[in-house]
N, C-alpha and C positions, 0 to 999 in steps of 0.2 A: 203752111205750104210745104209740098214735098221737097222742093229744092232749097229750102231754108230751115234754119235752126236758130233758136234764141241762144246766144252765146255771149258771155261777158266775163270780165275780170274785175273782182272787187279789190280795190287798192286803197291805200291811206297815206297821209303825209309821213306817218311814223308808226312804229309798233305800239300797241296799247290803245288803238283808236276804236277797236270794236269789230274789226273785220271777221274774226272766227265766229263770234256770236251771231252776227248778221248773215254769214255764209251759212251756218247751220240752220238758222231760222228759215231762210229762203229755200234751202235744199228740202227741208221737211214740208214747207208750203206747197212747193211744186209737186213733190211726191204725193201729198194729200190730194192734189187735184187730178191724180192719175196719169201725170206726166212722167216719162222716163227721163230722169235727170241724172247726168254724169257729172261727178265732182272731180276737180283737180286741184292740186296745190303746187304754187311756184316754190322752188327750193327743195331742200333735202329733208324737211320735217316729216317724221314718221308717225307722230301723234296725231296732228291734225287730219291726216288722211284716214286714220281709224275712226275719228269723230265724223268725218265726211261720210264714210261708208254707212255708219249708223243713221245719220240723218237722212241720206238719200234712199235708205231701205225702208219700204213701206208697202204693206199689202203683199209681202212675200217676194217682192222683186228687189234683188240686191244689186247695186251698182258700186263697185269698189272705188275708193278714192285713189287717184294716180298722181304720182310726182312728175312735175315738169321742171327740169333742171338743166340749164345750159352750161353749167360747169362740169357736172358729172357725166354729161352726154352732149353730143353734137346737136346743133340746131335742126338738122334733118331728123334725128331720132325723136326730139321733142315734137316736131310737126307730125311725125308718123305716129306717136303715141296719141296725140290729140285726135287725129283722124281715125285711128283704130278704135278708140273708145267712145268717141262722140258721134260717129257716123250714123248710129242707129238710135240716137237719143233725141228727145224733143228739146231739152234744155242742156247746155253745158255751162257749168258754174266754175270759174277758176279763182281760188283765193290767193291774193298776192302774198308777198313776204316783205317784212319791214316796211320802209317807205317806198313810194312808187318808183323812184329812180335809184334805189340802194342795191348795188350789185357787189359782186366779189371784188371787182376793180372798177371803180366809178359805177357806171351804169350797166356794166356787162353782167349778164345774168339776172338783171333786175326784173320786177313785175312789168315795167314798161317795155323792156326788150321782148319779153315773152308775149305780151299783148300784141305788139306790132308784128312779131313773128307769126302769130296765129291769125292775125287780120281781125281781131275781135275788139269791140269797144270796151272802155274802162268806166267802171262806176265807182267814184270815190266815197269813202266813208271817213267823215270828219268829226272828231270829238269837239263839238261846239259849246261845251258846258260854260265856257268863259269867253265866248266870241259872239259877235254880231256881224256888222258890216264888214269887219276885217276879213271875213271869208271870201270877199270878192277879189282882192288882190292875190290871196293865196290860190284860189281856184284858177284865176286868170294865168298866173305863173305856170301852174301845172299844165294848164290846157295849151299854152303857147310855147313851152320850153322846147318841145320837139314837135314840129309840124306833122310828123308822120303818126303821131299818137292821137287816137280818137277818144277824147274825154267826153263822154255822152251824158253823163248824169251824176248826181250827188245824193247821198243819203247823210243826213245830220244826226250824229249820235248824241246822247246825254242832253236832250232838249226837252224840258218839262212842260213848257206851255206853248200853245199855238201862237201867242202874241210874239214870243221869242222866235219861234219858227218863221213868222212873217218877215222879220228882219233878214234872216238867213236866206229865205226864198228870194227876196229881192236881190240880195248880194249875188246869189248863184246866177240869176238871170242877167244881171249886169255883167257878169264874167263870161257869159255865153255858154253856161252849163245848165242843163235841165234839173231843177229840183224834183226829187222823187219821194220826198217826205222826210220824217224824222222818227227817231226812237227815244222815247222818255227813259229817264233813269228809273231802274226797278232794283230794289235791294235784293229781291229774290233772284233776279237774273245775275246780279253782280256776284252773289255767293255761289251760284251755279257755275259761273265762269271760273271761279278759283278752284272748284273741285273737279271740273269735268276732266282735267288732264291728269290730276294726281290720284283721285280715288279710282283705282281700277278693279276694286273688289267686285265680286259677283252680286253682292247685295245692293250695290249702288244703282238706283233706277235712272239711267240715262235717258231712256225713252220718254219719261214723263218730264225730264228737264229740257230735252230738245223740243218737245211738243209745247211746253210752256214758253220757250223762247219764240217759237213760230207764232203763237197766238199773240204774244206781246208785240213783236215786230209788225205783224199783219194788220194791226189796228190803225197804224199811222204811216205806213209805207205803201205807195201806189205800185203794187206788184204787177198789175195789168199793163200800166204804162211802161214799166221796166221791161216786160217782155216784148212789147212793140218796138221800143227803140234798140233793143239788142239783136234784132234779126240780121243775120248774116248768111251768106252761102254755105250750105251744108258741106262739111269737109268730106272728101272721099274716103272710103274704107282703105286701110293700110295694112299690108301683110308684113309682120315682123319676121325676117328669116331666122330660122333656128340653126343652131350649130351642128345638128346631127339628126339621125333618125331617132325615134323614140327609143330610149334606153330601157333596160330591164333591171335596174338596180332598185333596191328599196331604200328610201332616204326618210329618216325620222326627223321631224321638225318640232322643236318645243313650242307650245302655244298654250298659255294660260294667263292668269292675271299678272304674274311676274315677268313673263317673256312674251312680248308681242309687238316690239318695235322692228318691223321688217318691211322692205320695200316689195310692193306687189310683183314688180318684175323679177325680183330675186327668186320668188316662189315660182313663177312661170319658168324661169330658167331651169331651176331644179327639176321641174316637171318633165323637162326634155331629156333628163337622164334616167328617169324611171318613175316609179310609183311613190307618191308621198304618203306618209302616214304621220299623224299629229299626235302628240302625247304631252302630259302635263307633268313637269318635274315636281310640282307641288303636290298633286292629288293621286297620280297613278302609282300603283305598287310595283309595276315592272316596266322595264325599258324595252320598247319594241325590238324585235330582231331587224337589223338594218345594216346597210353597207356604208352608210354615212349618217352622222348626226349633225344637225344645224341647230345650235343654241343661240337664238336671236336675242337682241338687246331688250331692255325693259327696266322694271323697277325691283330687283332683287332686294335692295335694302328695305322696301316696304313690306317684304314678306319673308324676311330673314328667319324669323322663328319657324314658320311653317316649313320653309325649304330645308332648314337644318333638321327639323323633326322627322322628315322623310328620309331616314338614314339609309333605307333600302335602295332608294333611287340614287341617292348620293354614291353609295358603294358601287352600284352597278355601272354608273357613268365613269367613276374612277377606274373600274376594272376594264371597261370597254376601252378607255383612252390607254391605259397602261399595257394593253394587249395588242396595240397597234391599230385599232379601229380609227377610221377616218372621222375626225371631229372638227367642225369649224364653229368658232364662237365669237360673237361681237359684243363688246361693251358689257352689259349685264350678264350675258352668257359667259364672258371671260371671268368676271367677278365670281360667278358661281362655281366655276372650275378651280378656284383658288382654294387655300386651305381654311381661311377664315374671312370673316367680314366684321369690322367694328363699327358700330352705329354712333350717332352723334352723342348719345347719352353714355357712351363707354361700354355698353354691352357688347359682348363678342360671341359670334355664332360660328360653329364649325360648318364647312361646306364640303365640296367634293374632295379636294386635295389632289386633284389630277395635275395641277400645275403648282410649282413651288413658288407661290406668291400669296400675299395677303393685301386686302383692300380695306379702306377706311373712309367713313364719311366725316371724320374729325379734321379740323384745320384744312377743309378742302375748299376749293373755289371752282368757279365755272371755267371749264376748258371746252372751247368750240372753234370750228372753223373747217373750211374745206381742205381736203388731203389729197395729194398726189402720191401714189405708192408704187415703186418699182421694185419687183422681187429680185433678190440677188441672183446674178447669173441670167437674168431675162431682160430684154429690151422693151417688153410690154409694160405699159402704164395703166394701172387701175386707178380709179377715182372714187372718192367717198367723202364722208363728213364725220367729224368727231364732236360729241356733245356729252358731257358728263360733269357731275359734281364730286364724284368720288376720286380717290387717288390710290396708287399702289404704295403701301406703306413698307412693304418688304418683298424684295424680289431675289429669288434664288438664281442659280446659273442656267438661265433659259436663253435659248438662242434667238436673236433677232434676225429675220430673213429678209428684211426689206429696208430701203431708204425711203424716207417720208419727207414731203415738202408741203407748205401751205400754198394758198392760191398765188401768192406773190413770188413763189420759187424759193422761199426761205426754209432752211432745214428745221424740221421738227423732230423732237426726240422720241415721239410716241412709237413704241416698237410693234412689230408684228411677230409675236412669239411663235415658235415651233417647238414642240417636243414629240419626237417619233412622228406620228401621223395626226397629231392635234396641232391645230393652227388657231391662234386667238389674238384679239386686239381690241382696243378701245375704238378702233375705227369701223364705221359702217360703210362697207363697200357697196357700190352700186353696179349691178351686173347686167343691167338691161341692154346695154350696147355691147358690152364685152361678154358675150354669152358662153364663151369658152373659159370664163373665169375659174369655175370649179376645177376643171381639168388642169388649168395652169397653176392653181394653188397646190394641187395634189400630185403634181408631176415634177417635183423638184428633184435635185440630186439625191444620191444615197438610196436609190431604188425604190422610192415611194411609188405604190401602184396607183396608176392613172384611174380616174373615176369615169374616163370615157366609155361610152356604151360599146358593147361587143355583140 
């Protein structure tokens, strides 16, 4: 119907329940049906949105995965993004984050909050491998914990027989939640799950992996019924105000197997400043002529040998930085700007040397969390997220230009480095609502030239 859209949020009791696999399978199934399917991801994850884009793109129609995060942006901004990208879609699929009610502070920013904010139903994904009728109180608790939440259906994962599913089906109905089918365990799918996010090489065939996931899930999940119970009022289109007239700058953005973790809205914001050109630090021989470089995050540690071998690109980027070119680098991009990277096996690879620091994958542990960033001398607060396994093993005399806190307001020691016009950090900043962020970053003291369009 013209006034309606199928829209729902896939959630789970906890991480590891199979949300991403089932999300990718559904996206591909809808796209194969010729439906315009718009994917979203709750929270700050920049890997899942890439996979969503791949799964929703079929027959030449690309629909980019979009982050919805009420810590990094306001609730109004999140509603606006949903309306902007879903208004012309047939189906909107939102993948939740962690457990249904897990947020930065209690349930703030959780999947449940976003589902209620958008007015869309929730479909639970439950790993029922070692469960039968106990699914009833679990589902009943999730359904009744917040009366404003519409828990409309459930898909049971890791269920190998129909007789097992019959127990779960009865449990769901007794809990007042409609059962929509089950997904049997598949070793092939399990292996694919482990490799989808880690193997970013050009030779890895994600298309066949995602198609196989869709075929597997489609055999035992009632997709037609899912579309029926997910009907909601179509959101109105939403215009995101830009910070300026279209600029005339040329901005070079790193994009290849090693560098591809970036928020879609950040790219849109940069597009307001001028023309974007994309390049590969791994494969290209020359750096594009540009007035700003953006080195996004990614997996430089997986491609350290190739990145190091491209000495021409490393030298050109170092020269660009050292001659005062505007360069912004996040996480993997910052690592690439350093002198060396040490891998877990102890091998050391030289990198750009634009920043006097070295990173290592040895004796490292996961660092993650939301971040509030206030630039020195500024009252403006930027928000973002930090996620990495590497650590800085040696740091020279680099200037830290910001104070950083976590979601609870506790001080975090992660720096925002600056050397001349090069700014780098482990933090991935979200610019979607702070669309003047590039100007703010490059308009600090000591005469740095603003990136603002003229």
